[in-house]
C-alpha positions as CSV (number, residue, x, y, z in Angstrom):
1,M,-20.5,11.0,5.0
2,R,-19.4,14.3,3.5
3,A,-19.3,15.9,7.0
4,Q,-17.4,13.0,8.6
5,G,-15.2,12.0,5.6
6,A,-14.5,8.6,4.4
7,A,-13.7,5.8,6.9
8,E,-11.2,4.3,4.5
9,K,-9.0,5.6,1.7
10,L,-7.3,4.0,-1.3
11,I,-3.5,4.5,-0.9
12,A,-0.5,3.6,-3.0
13,F,2.3,1.7,-1.2
14,E,5.8,0.5,-1.8
15,L,7.3,-2.5,0.0
16,E,10.5,-1.8,1.9
17,G,12.2,-5.1,1.1
18,P,11.5,-8.4,-0.7
19,G,8.0,-9.6,-1.5
20,I,5.0,-8.8,-3.7
21,A,1.7,-8.1,-2.1
22,R,-1.4,-9.5,-3.8
23,H,-5.1,-8.8,-3.8
24,G,-6.6,-9.8,-0.5
25,N,-3.5,-9.6,1.6
26,P,-4.4,-8.0,5.0
27,V,-2.9,-4.7,6.3
28,L,-2.0,-4.9,10.0
29,G,-4.3,-2.5,11.9
30,G,-7.0,-2.6,9.3
31,G,-7.3,-2.6,5.6
32,E,-6.7,-4.8,2.6
33,V,-4.6,-4.9,-0.5
34,T,-6.6,-4.4,-3.7
35,S,-3.7,-5.0,-6.1
36,G,0.0,-5.5,-6.1
37,T,2.9,-6.3,-8.4
38,L,6.7,-5.9,-9.0
39,S,7.4,-2.5,-10.5
40,P,9.9,-2.9,-13.3
41,C,10.9,0.8,-13.2
42,L,11.2,1.0,-9.4
43,G,12.6,-2.5,-8.9
44,T,10.4,-3.2,-5.8
45,G,6.9,-4.4,-4.9
46,I,4.1,-1.8,-5.2
47,G,0.4,-1.8,-4.9
48,L,-2.9,-0.2,-3.8
49,A,-4.8,-0.9,-0.6
50,Y,-7.7,0.4,1.4
51,V,-6.7,1.5,4.9
52,P,-8.4,3.5,7.7
53,A,-8.3,7.2,6.8
54,E,-6.1,8.1,9.7
55,R,-3.3,5.8,8.3
56,A,-3.5,7.1,4.7
57,A,-1.0,10.0,4.9
58,V,1.9,9.9,2.5
59,G,4.9,8.6,4.5
60,S,2.9,6.5,6.9
61,R,4.4,3.1,7.7
62,L,2.3,-0.1,7.2
63,E,2.8,-3.8,7.8
64,L,1.3,-6.2,5.2
65,D,0.8,-9.9,5.7
66,V,2.2,-11.4,2.5
67,R,1.7,-15.2,2.6
68,G,2.2,-15.4,6.3
69,K,5.2,-13.0,6.6
70,M,4.9,-9.5,7.8
71,R,6.4,-7.1,5.2
72,P,7.1,-3.4,5.9
73,A,5.7,-0.8,3.5
74,V,5.3,2.9,3.2
75,V,2.4,5.0,1.8
76,K,3.5,6.8,-1.4
77,Q,2.2,9.6,-3.5
78,K,0.3,8.4,-6.6
79,P,1.2,7.6,-9.4
80,L,3.9,5.1,-8.6
81,Y,6.3,5.5,-11.5
82,R,9.2,7.7,-12.6
83,K,8.6,9.6,-15.8
84,G,11.1,8.4,-18.5
85,S,11.9,5.1,-16.9
């Protein structure tokens, strides 16, 4: 595993529109949301998900299935907050 690297990585994401992803929501192309909520300081839906390693780069675009609707999201740098907010 050390030589090949991990098959999946835990990433932080931010939704690019309405909706709140929740535990168990699938990520299109592979992966699953582990947690999600509405960020009071960012004013948008955020969360964590396991995705294939090749899709884990900051800035990568994702599609999440949130209660039957596809929601666009983008991989963000951790942590997901603004200091002082």
